[in-house]
N, CA, C and O atoms as a printed pandas DataFrame, in Angstrom:
     atom_number atom_name residue_name chain_id  residue_number  x_coord  y_coord  z_coord
0              1         N          MET        A               1  -31.235   20.991   18.261
1              2        CA          MET        A               1  -31.583   20.519   16.928
2              3         C          MET        A               1  -33.057   20.795   16.687
3              4         O          MET        A               1  -33.871   20.712   17.608
4              5         N          ILE        A               2  -33.394   21.118   15.465
5              6        CA          ILE        A               2  -34.782   21.327   15.069
6              7         C          ILE        A               2  -35.147   20.227   14.069
7              8         O          ILE        A               2  -34.469   20.028   13.061
8              9         N          TYR        A               3  -36.235   19.520   14.378
9             10        CA          TYR        A               3  -36.761   18.489   13.505
10            11         C          TYR        A               3  -38.155   18.887   13.050
11            12         O          TYR        A               3  -38.746   19.821   13.591
12            13         N          THR        A               4  -38.674   18.187   12.067
13            14        CA          THR        A               4  -40.069   18.298   11.694
14            15         C          THR        A               4  -40.710   16.934   11.868
15            16         O          THR        A               4  -40.034   15.906   11.837
16            17         N          GLY        A               5  -42.020   16.938   12.050
17            18        CA          GLY        A               5  -42.748   15.695   12.234
18            19         C          GLY        A               5  -44.237   15.938   12.115
19            20         O          GLY        A               5  -44.671   17.004   11.679
20            21         N          TYR        A               6  -45.021   14.937   12.509
21            22        CA          TYR        A               6  -46.470   15.086   12.389
22            23         C          TYR        A               6  -47.161   14.611   13.659
23            24         O          TYR        A               6  -46.658   13.781   14.417
24            25         N          TRP        A               7  -48.351   15.193   13.847
25            26        CA          TRP        A               7  -49.076   15.018   15.103
26            27         C          TRP        A               7  -49.288   13.559   15.485
27            28         O          TRP        A               7  -49.232   13.242   16.673
28            29         N          ALA        A               8  -49.524   12.675   14.557
29            30        CA          ALA        A               8  -49.833   11.278   14.881
30            31         C          ALA        A               8  -48.704   10.586   15.638
31            32         O          ALA        A               8  -48.934    9.561   16.280
32            33         N          LYS        A               9  -47.504   11.122   15.576
33            34        CA          LYS        A               9  -46.344   10.499   16.227
34            35         C          LYS        A               9  -45.895   11.239   17.488
35            36         O          LYS        A               9  -44.791   11.000   17.978
36            37         N          ILE        A              10  -46.725   12.127   18.016
37            38        CA          ILE        A              10  -46.309   12.971   19.137
38            39         C          ILE        A              10  -45.815   12.157   20.339
39            40         O          ILE        A              10  -44.829   12.537   20.969
40            41         N          LYS        A              11  -46.469   11.067   20.660
41            42        CA          LYS        A              11  -46.042   10.252   21.817
42            43         C          LYS        A              11  -44.634    9.701   21.606
43            44         O          LYS        A              11  -43.835    9.671   22.542
44            45         N          GLU        A              12  -44.324    9.268   20.389
45            46        CA          GLU        A              12  -42.987    8.756   20.089
46            47         C          GLU        A              12  -41.938    9.854   20.220
47            48         O          GLU        A              12  -40.845    9.614   20.732
48            49         N          TYR        A              13  -42.269   11.050   19.762
49            50        CA          TYR        A              13  -41.323   12.163   19.889
50            51         C          TYR        A              13  -41.058   12.460   21.361
51            52         O          TYR        A              13  -39.915   12.659   21.772
52            53         N          GLU        A              14  -42.125   12.486   22.141
53            54        CA          GLU        A              14  -41.966   12.759   23.579
54            55         C          GLU        A              14  -41.147   11.666   24.256
55            56         O          GLU        A              14  -40.310   11.963   25.109
56            57         N          LEU        A              15  -41.375   10.414   23.891
57            58        CA          LEU        A              15  -40.597    9.308   24.460
58            59         C          LEU        A              15  -39.115    9.434   24.111
59            60         O          LEU        A              15  -38.253    8.976   24.862
60            61         N          ASN        A              16  -38.826   10.049   22.983
61            62        CA          ASN        A              16  -37.449   10.237   22.546
62            63         C          ASN        A              16  -36.890   11.605   22.944
63            64         O          ASN        A              16  -35.916   12.091   22.369
64            65         N          LYS        A              17  -37.533   12.208   23.942
65            66        CA          LYS        A              17  -37.039   13.441   24.573
66            67         C          LYS        A              17  -37.011   14.655   23.637
67            68         O          LYS        A              17  -36.161   15.535   23.769
68            69         N          LEU        A              18  -37.951   14.685   22.697
69            70        CA          LEU        A              18  -38.091   15.858   21.850
70            71         C          LEU        A              18  -39.201   16.742   22.410
71            72         O          LEU        A              18  -40.144   16.253   23.031
72            73         N          THR        A              19  -39.079   18.040   22.185
73            74        CA          THR        A              19  -40.108   18.987   22.596
74            75         C          THR        A              19  -41.015   19.260   21.401
75            76         O          THR        A              19  -40.577   19.877   20.431
76            77         N          PRO        A              20  -42.273   18.812   21.451
77            78        CA          PRO        A              20  -43.195   19.072   20.350
78            79         C          PRO        A              20  -43.593   20.548   20.314
79            80         O          PRO        A              20  -43.852   21.158   21.352
80            81         N          ILE        A              21  -43.637   21.108   19.114
81            82        CA          ILE        A              21  -44.097   22.478   18.915
82            83         C          ILE        A              21  -45.037   22.468   17.718
83            84         O          ILE        A              21  -44.626   22.165   16.598
84            85         N          GLY        A              22  -46.288   22.798   17.957
85            86        CA          GLY        A              22  -47.266   22.839   16.883
86            87         C          GLY        A              22  -47.060   24.061   16.003
87            88         O          GLY        A              22  -46.939   25.181   16.499
88            89         N          ILE        A              23  -47.022   23.840   14.689
89            90        CA          ILE        A              23  -46.944   24.958   13.744
90            91         C          ILE        A              23  -48.110   24.903   12.761
91            92         O          ILE        A              23  -48.095   25.595   11.743
92            93         N          SER        A              24  -49.103   24.096   13.054
93            94        CA          SER        A              24  -50.291   24.009   12.215
94            95         C          SER        A              24  -51.291   25.081   12.647
95            96         O          SER        A              24  -51.138   25.702   13.699
96            97         N          GLY        A              25  -52.308   25.286   11.824
97            98        CA          GLY        A              25  -53.322   26.281   12.139
98            99         C          GLY        A              25  -54.116   25.928   13.384
99           100         O          GLY        A              25  -54.641   26.811   14.062
100          101         N          TRP        A              26  -54.205   24.645   13.687
101          102        CA          TRP        A              26  -54.872   24.176   14.893
102          103         C          TRP        A              26  -54.139   22.937   15.377
103          104         O          TRP        A              26  -53.352   22.336   14.646
104          105         N          SER        A              27  -54.409   22.568   16.611
105          106        CA          SER        A              27  -53.763   21.408   17.224
106          107         C          SER        A              27  -54.811   20.336   17.487
107          108         O          SER        A              27  -56.001   20.642   17.568
108          109         N          PRO        A              28  -54.391   19.099   17.619
109          110        CA          PRO        A              28  -55.349   18.037   17.936
110          111         C          PRO        A              28  -56.058   18.310   19.268
111          112         O          PRO        A              28  -55.518   18.974   20.153
112          113         N          ASP        A              29  -57.262   17.788   19.383
113          114        CA          ASP        A              29  -58.012   17.929   20.624
114          115         C          ASP        A              29  -57.186   17.445   21.804
115          116         O          ASP        A              29  -56.567   16.382   21.748
116          117         N          GLY        A              30  -57.182   18.220   22.852
117          118        CA          GLY        A              30  -56.488   17.846   24.078
118          119         C          GLY        A              30  -55.043   18.294   24.157
119          120         O          GLY        A              30  -54.440   18.215   25.227
120          121         N          TYR        A              31  -54.462   18.765   23.052
121          122        CA          TYR        A              31  -53.068   19.204   23.086
122          123         C          TYR        A              31  -52.981   20.546   23.786
123          124         O          TYR        A              31  -53.654   21.502   23.400
124          125         N          THR        A              32  -52.155   20.615   24.809
125          126        CA          THR        A              32  -51.983   21.856   25.570
126          127         C          THR        A              32  -50.518   22.296   25.603
127          128         O          THR        A              32  -50.134   23.159   26.392
128          129         N          GLY        A              33  -49.722   21.699   24.747
129          130        CA          GLY        A              33  -48.290   21.994   24.722
130          131         C          GLY        A              33  -47.949   23.256   23.954
131          132         O          GLY        A              33  -48.791   24.126   23.735
132          133         N          LYS        A              34  -46.708   23.327   23.558
133          134        CA          LYS        A              34  -46.161   24.511   22.906
134          135         C          LYS        A              34  -46.603   24.619   21.449
135          136         O          LYS        A              34  -46.764   23.621   20.748
136          137         N          THR        A              35  -46.794   25.870   21.019
137          138        CA          THR        A              35  -47.092   26.148   19.618
138          139         C          THR        A              35  -46.280   27.361   19.182
139          140         O          THR        A              35  -45.834   28.160   20.005
140          141         N          TYR        A              36  -46.101   27.479   17.894
141          142        CA          TYR        A              36  -45.440   28.643   17.293
142          143         C          TYR        A              36  -46.293   29.033   16.095
143          144         O          TYR        A              36  -45.987   28.692   14.953
144          145         N          LYS        A              37  -47.364   29.751   16.381
145          146        CA          LYS        A              37  -48.380   30.075   15.371
146          147         C          LYS        A              37  -47.861   30.992   14.272
147          148         O          LYS        A              37  -48.499   31.108   13.226
148          149         N          LYS        A              38  -46.736   31.639   14.478
149          150        CA          LYS        A              38  -46.185   32.496   13.422
150          151         C          LYS        A              38  -45.883   31.698   12.159
151          152         O          LYS        A              38  -45.838   32.271   11.070
152          153         N          LEU        A              39  -45.677   30.390   12.280
153          154        CA          LEU        A              39  -45.375   29.544   11.129
154          155         C          LEU        A              39  -46.603   28.835   10.563
155          156         O          LEU        A              39  -46.492   28.081    9.596
156          157         N          ALA        A              40  -47.760   29.070   11.152
157          158        CA          ALA        A              40  -48.984   28.420   10.675
158          159         C          ALA        A              40  -49.480   29.077    9.389
159          160         O          ALA        A              40  -49.371   30.293    9.232
160          161         N          PRO        A              41  -50.024   28.279    8.468
161          162        CA          PRO        A              41  -50.650   28.861    7.274
162          163         C          PRO        A              41  -51.827   29.744    7.693
163          164         O          PRO        A              41  -52.445   29.503    8.730
164          165         N          LYS        A              42  -52.134   30.744    6.906
165          166        CA          LYS        A              42  -53.274   31.620    7.177
166          167         C          LYS        A              42  -54.543   30.900    6.734
167          168         O          LYS        A              42  -54.636   30.431    5.600
168          169         N          TYR        A              43  -55.511   30.816    7.630
169          170        CA          TYR        A              43  -56.714   30.024    7.371
170          171         C          TYR        A              43  -57.447   30.459    6.109
171          172         O          TYR        A              43  -57.907   29.605    5.351
172          173         N          VAL        A              44  -57.568   31.745    5.862
173          174        CA          VAL        A              44  -58.338   32.245    4.722
174          175         C          VAL        A              44  -57.816   31.669    3.411
175          176         O          VAL        A              44  -58.592   31.138    2.616
176          177         N          TRP        A              45  -56.517   31.767    3.179
177          178        CA          TRP        A              45  -56.008   31.239    1.912
178          179         C          TRP        A              45  -55.817   29.726    1.952
179          180         O          TRP        A              45  -55.890   29.069    0.914
180          181         N          TRP        A              46  -55.573   29.165    3.135
181          182        CA          TRP        A              46  -55.502   27.706    3.230
182          183         C          TRP        A              46  -56.830   27.098    2.792
183          184         O          TRP        A              46  -56.859   26.134    2.026
184          185         N          LYS        A              47  -57.934   27.672    3.286
185          186        CA          LYS        A              47  -59.263   27.169    2.933
186          187         C          LYS        A              47  -59.523   27.324    1.440
187          188         O          LYS        A              47  -60.079   26.421    0.814
188          189         N          GLU        A              48  -59.133   28.444    0.866
189          190        CA          GLU        A              48  -59.289   28.655   -0.579
190          191         C          GLU        A              48  -58.517   27.585   -1.354
191          192         O          GLU        A              48  -59.033   27.002   -2.307
192          193         N          TRP        A              49  -57.277   27.338   -0.934
193          194        CA          TRP        A              49  -56.434   26.327   -1.576
194          195         C          TRP        A              49  -57.085   24.943   -1.454
195          196         O          TRP        A              49  -57.214   24.223   -2.444
196          197         N          HIS        A              50  -57.484   24.584   -0.255
197          198        CA          HIS        A              50  -58.058   23.271    0.027
198          199         C          HIS        A              50  -59.379   23.062   -0.703
199          200         O          HIS        A              50  -59.565   22.047   -1.374
200          201         N          ASP        A              51  -60.290   24.009   -0.575
201          202        CA          ASP        A              51  -61.632   23.860   -1.142
202          203         C          ASP        A              51  -61.650   23.900   -2.666
203          204         O          ASP        A              51  -62.521   23.297   -3.293
204          205         N          ASN        A              52  -60.702   24.602   -3.260
205          206        CA          ASN        A              52  -60.687   24.756   -4.716
206          207         C          ASN        A              52  -59.651   23.888   -5.406
207          208         O          ASN        A              52  -59.428   24.010   -6.610
208          209         N          ASN        A              53  -59.010   22.996   -4.626
209          210        CA          ASN        A              53  -58.024   22.076   -5.179
210          211         C          ASN        A              53  -56.966   22.810   -6.014
211          212         O          ASN        A              53  -56.641   22.405   -7.130
212          213         N          LEU        A              54  -56.445   23.892   -5.444
213          214        CA          LEU        A              54  -55.425   24.675   -6.132
214          215         C          LEU        A              54  -54.079   23.958   -6.059
215          216         O          LEU        A              54  -53.919   23.011   -5.289
216          217         N          SER        A              55  -53.139   24.396   -6.838
217          218        CA          SER        A              55  -51.854   23.705   -6.956
218          219         C          SER        A              55  -50.965   23.901   -5.721
219          220         O          SER        A              55  -51.141   24.842   -4.946
220          221         N          GLU        A              56  -50.022   22.996   -5.569
221          222        CA          GLU        A              56  -49.022   23.148   -4.511
222          223         C          GLU        A              56  -48.226   24.428   -4.719
223          224         O          GLU        A              56  -47.875   25.099   -3.749
224          225         N          GLN        A              57  -47.937   24.775   -5.964
225          226        CA          GLN        A              57  -47.184   26.003   -6.233
226          227         C          GLN        A              57  -47.964   27.230   -5.776
227          228         O          GLN        A              57  -47.366   28.179   -5.270
228          229         N          TRP        A              58  -49.270   27.235   -5.941
229          230        CA          TRP        A              58  -50.105   28.334   -5.444
230          231         C          TRP        A              58  -49.943   28.462   -3.931
231          232         O          TRP        A              58  -49.758   29.557   -3.400
232          233         N          TYR        A              59  -50.016   27.317   -3.250
233          234        CA          TYR        A              59  -49.850   27.276   -1.793
234          235         C          TYR        A              59  -48.465   27.790   -1.393
235          236         O          TYR        A              59  -48.338   28.622   -0.495
236          237         N          ILE        A              60  -47.445   27.293   -2.059
237          238        CA          ILE        A              60  -46.070   27.712   -1.755
238          239         C          ILE        A              60  -45.927   29.225   -1.896
239          240         O          ILE        A              60  -45.350   29.880   -1.028
240          241         N          ASN        A              61  -46.451   29.778   -2.985
241          242        CA          ASN        A              61  -46.367   31.226   -3.190
242          243         C          ASN        A              61  -47.068   31.987   -2.070
243          244         O          ASN        A              61  -46.521   32.957   -1.545
244          245         N          LYS        A              62  -48.271   31.557   -1.702
245          246        CA          LYS        A              62  -49.022   32.219   -0.617
246          247         C          LYS        A              62  -48.285   32.090    0.708
247          248         O          LYS        A              62  -48.194   33.053    1.469
248          249         N          TYR        A              63  -47.762   30.907    0.983
249          250        CA          TYR        A              63  -47.061   30.684    2.247
250          251         C          TYR        A              63  -45.803   31.545    2.321
251          252         O          TYR        A              63  -45.530   32.159    3.353
252          253         N          GLN        A              64  -45.051   31.593    1.254
253          254        CA          GLN        A              64  -43.838   32.406    1.249
254          255         C          GLN        A              64  -44.166   33.888    1.367
255          256         O          GLN        A              64  -43.459   34.630    2.049
256          257         N          GLU        A              65  -45.230   34.319    0.710
257          258        CA          GLU        A              65  -45.617   35.732    0.725
258          259         C          GLU        A              65  -46.165   36.163    2.090
259          260         O          GLU        A              65  -45.772   37.206    2.611
260          261         N          THR        A              66  -47.060   35.374    2.665
261          262        CA          THR        A              66  -47.788   35.815    3.853
262          263         C          THR        A              66  -47.218   35.323    5.181
263          264         O          THR        A              66  -47.560   35.852    6.239
264          265         N          VAL        A              67  -46.358   34.324    5.129
265          266        CA          VAL        A              67  -45.794   33.783    6.373
266          267         C          VAL        A              67  -44.278   33.974    6.388
267          268         O          VAL        A              67  -43.766   34.809    7.134
268          269         N          LEU        A              68  -43.570   33.217    5.580
269          270        CA          LEU        A              68  -42.108   33.277    5.616
270          271         C          LEU        A              68  -41.580   34.655    5.213
271          272         O          LEU        A              68  -40.572   35.118    5.746
272          273         N          GLY        A              69  -42.258   35.303    4.279
273          274        CA          GLY        A              69  -41.799   36.593    3.787
274          275         C          GLY        A              69  -41.854   37.719    4.789
275          276         O          GLY        A              69  -41.226   38.759    4.587
276          277         N          VAL        A              70  -42.597   37.531    5.871
277          278        CA          VAL        A              70  -42.699   38.588    6.888
278          279         C          VAL        A              70  -41.937   38.239    8.163
279          280         O          VAL        A              70  -41.968   38.992    9.137
280          281         N          LEU        A              71  -41.254   37.100    8.156
281          282        CA          LEU        A              71  -40.501   36.658    9.333
282          283         C          LEU        A              71  -38.999   36.743    9.085
283          284         O          LEU        A              71  -38.531   36.626    7.952
284          285         N          ASP        A              72  -38.261   36.947   10.160
285          286        CA          ASP        A              72  -36.802   36.900   10.113
286          287         C          ASP        A              72  -36.397   35.470   10.478
287          288         O          ASP        A              72  -36.664   35.034   11.598
288          289         N          PRO        A              73  -35.768   34.734    9.574
289          290        CA          PRO        A              73  -35.446   33.331    9.847
290          291         C          PRO        A              73  -34.533   33.145   11.054
291          292         O          PRO        A              73  -34.650   32.148   11.767
292          293         N          ASN        A              74  -33.638   34.077   11.290
293          294        CA          ASN        A              74  -32.748   33.941   12.451
294          295         C          ASN        A              74  -33.509   34.120   13.756
295          296         O          ASN        A              74  -33.219   33.437   14.738
296          297         N          VAL        A              75  -34.468   35.020   13.779
297          298        CA          VAL        A              75  -35.303   35.204   14.969
298          299         C          VAL        A              75  -36.154   33.961   15.206
299          300         O          VAL        A              75  -36.279   33.498   16.340
300          301         N          VAL        A              76  -36.737   33.420   14.136
301          302        CA          VAL        A              76  -37.536   32.198   14.257
302          303         C          VAL        A              76  -36.680   31.065   14.812
303          304         O          VAL        A              76  -37.099   30.372   15.739
304          305         N          ALA        A              77  -35.504   30.872   14.264
305          306        CA          ALA        A              77  -34.614   29.804   14.743
306          307         C          ALA        A              77  -34.274   29.996   16.221
307          308         O          ALA        A              77  -34.283   29.034   16.988
308          309         N          GLN        A              78  -33.979   31.216   16.618
309          310        CA          GLN        A              78  -33.671   31.502   18.026
310          311         C          GLN        A              78  -34.882   31.225   18.915
311          312         O          GLN        A              78  -34.755   30.619   19.980
312          313         N          ASP        A              79  -36.062   31.676   18.466
313          314        CA          ASP        A              79  -37.287   31.431   19.241
314          315         C          ASP        A              79  -37.510   29.944   19.446
315          316         O          ASP        A              79  -37.807   29.505   20.557
316          317         N          LEU        A              80  -37.370   29.168   18.382
317          318        CA          LEU        A              80  -37.602   27.726   18.468
318          319         C          LEU        A              80  -36.585   27.059   19.380
319          320         O          LEU        A              80  -36.940   26.178   20.164
320          321         N          GLN        A              81  -35.330   27.465   19.287
321          322        CA          GLN        A              81  -34.287   26.856   20.115
322          323         C          GLN        A              81  -34.457   27.215   21.590
323          324         O          GLN        A              81  -34.017   26.467   22.463
324          325         N          LYS        A              82  -35.086   28.345   21.872
325          326        CA          LYS        A              82  -35.384   28.714   23.263
326          327         C          LYS        A              82  -36.494   27.849   23.849
327          328         O          LYS        A              82  -36.620   27.735   25.068
328          329         N          MET        A              83  -37.293   27.244   22.987
329          330        CA          MET        A              83  -38.427   26.431   23.439
330          331         C          MET        A              83  -38.012   25.016   23.836
331          332         O          MET        A              83  -38.790   24.298   24.464
332          333         N          GLY        A              84  -36.806   24.614   23.478
333          334        CA          GLY        A              84  -36.317   23.289   23.833
334          335         C          GLY        A              84  -35.027   22.989   23.114
335          336         O          GLY        A              84  -34.763   23.537   22.044
336          337         N          GLN        A              85  -34.212   22.114   23.700
337          338        CA          GLN        A              85  -32.928   21.776   23.089
338          339         C          GLN        A              85  -33.119   21.017   21.777
339          340         O          GLN        A              85  -32.453   21.306   20.782
340          341         N          ASN        A              86  -34.018   20.059   21.782
341          342        CA          ASN        A              86  -34.355   19.294   20.575
342          343         C          ASN        A              86  -35.858   19.409   20.368
343          344         O          ASN        A              86  -36.645   18.801   21.092
344          345         N          VAL        A              87  -36.244   20.195   19.372
345          346        CA          VAL        A              87  -37.662   20.428   19.127
346          347         C          VAL        A              87  -38.093   19.738   17.843
347          348         O          VAL        A              87  -37.291   19.499   16.941
348          349         N          VAL        A              88  -39.375   19.428   17.786
349          350        CA          VAL        A              88  -39.956   18.858   16.578
350          351         C          VAL        A              88  -41.175   19.706   16.219
351          352         O          VAL        A              88  -42.110   19.835   17.009
352          353         N          LEU        A              89  -41.151   20.283   15.011
353          354        CA          LEU        A              89  -42.220   21.135   14.519
354          355         C          LEU        A              89  -43.303   20.255   13.909
355          356         O          LEU        A              89  -43.045   19.489   12.980
356          357         N          LEU        A              90  -44.512   20.371   14.438
357          358        CA          LEU        A              90  -45.570   19.428   14.072
358          359         C          LEU        A              90  -46.675   20.033   13.227
359          360         O          LEU        A              90  -47.117   21.161   13.446
360          361         N          CYS        A              91  -47.103   19.245   12.255
361          362        CA          CYS        A              91  -48.267   19.511   11.438
362          363         C          CYS        A              91  -48.960   18.162   11.230
363          364         O          CYS        A              91  -48.598   17.179   11.877
364          365         N          PHE        A              92  -49.935   18.104   10.350
365          366        CA          PHE        A              92  -50.767   16.906   10.232
366          367         C          PHE        A              92  -50.336   15.905    9.168
367          368         O          PHE        A              92  -50.637   14.718    9.288
368          369         N          GLU        A              93  -49.656   16.348    8.156
369          370        CA          GLU        A              93  -49.354   15.470    7.026
370          371         C          GLU        A              93  -48.220   14.491    7.336
371          372         O          GLU        A              93  -47.289   14.822    8.070
372          373         N          THR        A              94  -48.306   13.285    6.771
373          374        CA          THR        A              94  -47.225   12.314    6.905
374          375         C          THR        A              94  -46.016   12.811    6.095
375          376         O          THR        A              94  -46.176   13.670    5.228
376          377         N          PRO        A              95  -44.827   12.292    6.360
377          378        CA          PRO        A              95  -43.612   12.804    5.706
378          379         C          PRO        A              95  -43.633   12.752    4.177
379          380         O          PRO        A              95  -42.959   13.549    3.524
380          381         N          ASP        A              96  -44.383   11.842    3.614
381          382        CA          ASP        A              96  -44.414   11.708    2.147
382          383         C          ASP        A              96  -45.413   12.650    1.471
383          384         O          ASP        A              96  -45.503   12.670    0.243
384          385         N          LYS        A              97  -46.152   13.417    2.240
385          386        CA          LYS        A              97  -47.160   14.329    1.693
386          387         C          LYS        A              97  -46.656   15.775    1.702
387          388         O          LYS        A              97  -45.811   16.151    2.514
388          389         N          PHE        A              98  -47.187   16.562    0.791
389          390        CA          PHE        A              98  -46.883   17.992    0.759
390          391         C          PHE        A              98  -47.341   18.623    2.068
391          392         O          PHE        A              98  -48.462   18.389    2.520
392          393         N          CYS        A              99  -46.472   19.422    2.670
393          394        CA          CYS        A              99  -46.798   20.063    3.943
394          395         C          CYS        A              99  -45.939   21.308    4.132
395          396         O          CYS        A              99  -44.787   21.351    3.701
396          397         N          HIS        A             100  -46.504   22.305    4.771
397          398        CA          HIS        A             100  -45.768   23.544    4.987
398          399         C          HIS        A             100  -44.552   23.350    5.891
399          400         O          HIS        A             100  -43.622   24.155    5.834
400          401         N          ARG        A             101  -44.532   22.317    6.717
401          402        CA          ARG        A             101  -43.357   22.125    7.586
402          403         C          ARG        A             101  -42.109   21.853    6.756
403          404         O          ARG        A             101  -41.001   22.187    7.177
404          405         N          HIS        A             102  -42.279   21.247    5.571
405          406        CA          HIS        A             102  -41.141   21.023    4.684
406          407         C          HIS        A             102  -40.643   22.355    4.111
407          408         O          HIS        A             102  -39.444   22.533    3.896
408          409         N          LEU        A             103  -41.562   23.279    3.869
409          410        CA          LEU        A             103  -41.176   24.622    3.416
410          411         C          LEU        A             103  -40.419   25.351    4.516
411          412         O          LEU        A             103  -39.443   26.050    4.243
412          413         N          VAL        A             104  -40.864   25.192    5.752
413          414        CA          VAL        A             104  -40.172   25.801    6.894
414          415         C          VAL        A             104  -38.762   25.239    7.000
415          416         O          VAL        A             104  -37.804   25.990    7.184
416          417         N          ALA        A             105  -38.633   23.928    6.885
417          418        CA          ALA        A             105  -37.308   23.292    6.976
418          419         C          ALA        A             105  -36.377   23.814    5.880
419          420         O          ALA        A             105  -35.231   24.168    6.156
420          421         N          GLU        A             106  -36.863   23.861    4.647
421          422        CA          GLU        A             106  -36.048   24.368    3.538
422          423         C          GLU        A             106  -35.626   25.816    3.781
423          424         O          GLU        A             106  -34.473   26.180    3.552
424          425         N          TRP        A             107  -36.564   26.632    4.242
425          426        CA          TRP        A             107  -36.317   28.045    4.514
426          427         C          TRP        A             107  -35.254   28.232    5.605
427          428         O          TRP        A             107  -34.309   29.003    5.438
428          429         N          LEU        A             108  -35.423   27.518    6.720
429          430        CA          LEU        A             108  -34.443   27.632    7.812
430          431         C          LEU        A             108  -33.082   27.092    7.384
431          432         O          LEU        A             108  -32.054   27.675    7.729
432          433         N          ASN        A             109  -33.060   25.998    6.646
433          434        CA          ASN        A             109  -31.786   25.447    6.163
434          435         C          ASN        A             109  -31.074   26.427    5.231
435          436         O          ASN        A             109  -29.851   26.554    5.282
436          437         N          ALA        A             110  -31.825   27.111    4.391
437          438        CA          ALA        A             110  -31.230   28.032    3.409
438          439         C          ALA        A             110  -30.819   29.370    4.033
439          440         O          ALA        A             110  -29.851   29.993    3.598
440          441         N          LYS        A             111  -31.555   29.799    5.042
441          442        CA          LYS        A             111  -31.365   31.163    5.549
442          443         C          LYS        A             111  -30.630   31.242    6.880
443          444         O          LYS        A             111  -30.253   32.336    7.301
444          445         N          THR        A             112  -30.417   30.123    7.549
445          446        CA          THR        A             112  -29.763   30.125    8.860
446          447         C          THR        A             112  -28.697   29.028    8.889
447          448         O          THR        A             112  -28.483   28.319    7.906
448          449         N          LYS        A             113  -28.052   28.912   10.016
449          450        CA          LYS        A             113  -27.067   27.849   10.203
450          451         C          LYS        A             113  -27.705   26.581   10.754
451          452         O          LYS        A             113  -27.002   25.636   11.112
452          453         N          CYS        A             114  -29.033   26.556   10.824
453          454        CA          CYS        A             114  -29.753   25.383   11.330
454          455         C          CYS        A             114  -29.691   24.231   10.332
455          456         O          CYS        A             114  -29.583   24.428    9.122
456          457         N          ASP        A             115  -29.762   23.048   10.874
457          458        CA          ASP        A             115  -29.884   21.833   10.080
458          459         C          ASP        A             115  -31.214   21.205   10.485
459          460         O          ASP        A             115  -31.278   20.464   11.467
460          461         N          VAL        A             116  -32.266   21.494    9.742
461          462        CA          VAL        A             116  -33.610   21.033   10.074
462          463         C          VAL        A             116  -33.930   19.808    9.220
463          464         O          VAL        A             116  -33.790   19.835    7.997
464          465         N          ARG        A             117  -34.361   18.736    9.884
465          466        CA          ARG        A             117  -34.638   17.471    9.189
466          467         C          ARG        A             117  -35.907   16.836    9.727
467          468         O          ARG        A             117  -36.305   17.072   10.867
468          469         N          GLU        A             118  -36.532   16.029    8.886
469          470        CA          GLU        A             118  -37.687   15.243    9.323
470          471         C          GLU        A             118  -37.197   14.165   10.287
471          472         O          GLU        A             118  -36.171   13.528   10.044
472          473         N          TYR        A             119  -37.923   13.967   11.365
473          474        CA          TYR        A             119  -37.595   12.959   12.367
474          475         C          TYR        A             119  -38.464   11.740   12.105
475          476         O          TYR        A             119  -39.691   11.818   12.167
476          477         N          ILE        A             120  -37.831   10.626   11.816
477          478        CA          ILE        A             120  -38.573    9.402   11.510
478          479         C          ILE        A             120  -38.030    8.265   12.366
479          480         O          ILE        A             120  -36.824    8.018   12.402
480          481         N          LEU        A             121  -38.926    7.585   13.046
481          482        CA          LEU        A             121  -38.544    6.428   13.849
482          483         C          LEU        A             121  -38.765    5.158   13.041
483          484         O          LEU        A             121  -39.816    4.970   12.430
484          485         N          GLN        A             122  -37.774    4.305   13.047
485          486        CA          GLN        A             122  -37.895    2.999   12.408
486          487         C          GLN        A             122  -37.307    1.971   13.356
487          488         O          GLN        A             122  -36.120    2.014   13.678
488          489         N          SER        A             123  -38.131    1.063   13.792
489          490        CA          SER        A             123  -37.685    0.004   14.711
490          491         C          SER        A             123  -36.959    0.583   15.924
491          492         O          SER        A             123  -35.893    0.105   16.313
492          493         N          ASN        A             124  -37.553    1.614   16.509
493          494        CA          ASN        A             124  -36.998    2.271   17.696
494          495         C          ASN        A             124  -35.633    2.896   17.463
495          496         O          ASN        A             124  -34.914    3.179   18.421
496          497         N          GLN        A             125  -35.272    3.110   16.231
497          498        CA          GLN        A             125  -34.021    3.771   15.905
498          499         C          GLN        A             125  -34.339    5.101   15.219
499          500         O          GLN        A             125  -35.283    5.198   14.435
500          501         N          LEU        A             126  -33.555    6.096   15.519
501          502        CA          LEU        A             126  -33.742    7.406   14.892
502          503         C          LEU        A             126  -33.100    7.401   13.519
503          504         O          LEU        A             126  -31.937    7.027   13.367
504          505         N          SER        A             127  -33.866    7.818   12.518
505          506        CA          SER        A             127  -33.263    8.102   11.225
506          507         C          SER        A             127  -33.822    9.436   10.772
507          508         O          SER        A             127  -34.986    9.744   11.029
508          509         N          MET        A             128  -33.011   10.219   10.108
509          510        CA          MET        A             128  -33.422   11.550    9.713
510          511         C          MET        A             128  -33.266   11.696    8.221
511          512         O          MET        A             128  -32.326   11.168    7.629
512          513         N          HIS        A             129  -34.187   12.412    7.617
513          514        CA          HIS        A             129  -34.039   12.778    6.220
514          515         C          HIS        A             129  -34.867   14.025    5.960
515          516         O          HIS        A             129  -35.766   14.362    6.731
516          517         N          LEU        A             130  -34.558   14.688    4.890
517          518        CA          LEU        A             130  -35.327   15.869    4.503
518          519         C          LEU        A             130  -35.781   15.718    3.074
519          520         O          LEU        A             130  -36.448   16.605    2.541
C-alpha cells in the first residue's frame, strides 16, 4: 500500500510499520532514510512560487509539466513498492494544506491500479482519506 503523510508524524508512521519515503526537496535534519527525489518539486520554480505568492494552479501546472509529465506512473509505483510493503510518501505540509504529495496521490490513483491515501492516526487507530 502507498500512503501519503508529513514529516512531523514520521515516528508514528514508523511505529505503525510504515516505510517513510521523502518526496520533498529536502528532508528534516538528521533524516537518513529513504527518499524518492524524482517526485520532489524543482527548487527553482518552487522558490519563484513561494517568494512571489503565486497561485496553487500555477504550482500545479509547473509540477505536472516538470515532474509528473516526465515520469511513467507505473514505473514510479513499482519503484515505490520495491522500497517497502507499506510506504508513506512524506512532505512538510499538514493534510489540510496544499501539497504536492496530494498531486502525486491523485496522479497515481488516476494512472495506475494503486490506491494511494493520506495516512492519519486518530487515537491510535488508522483512518485513511484522500
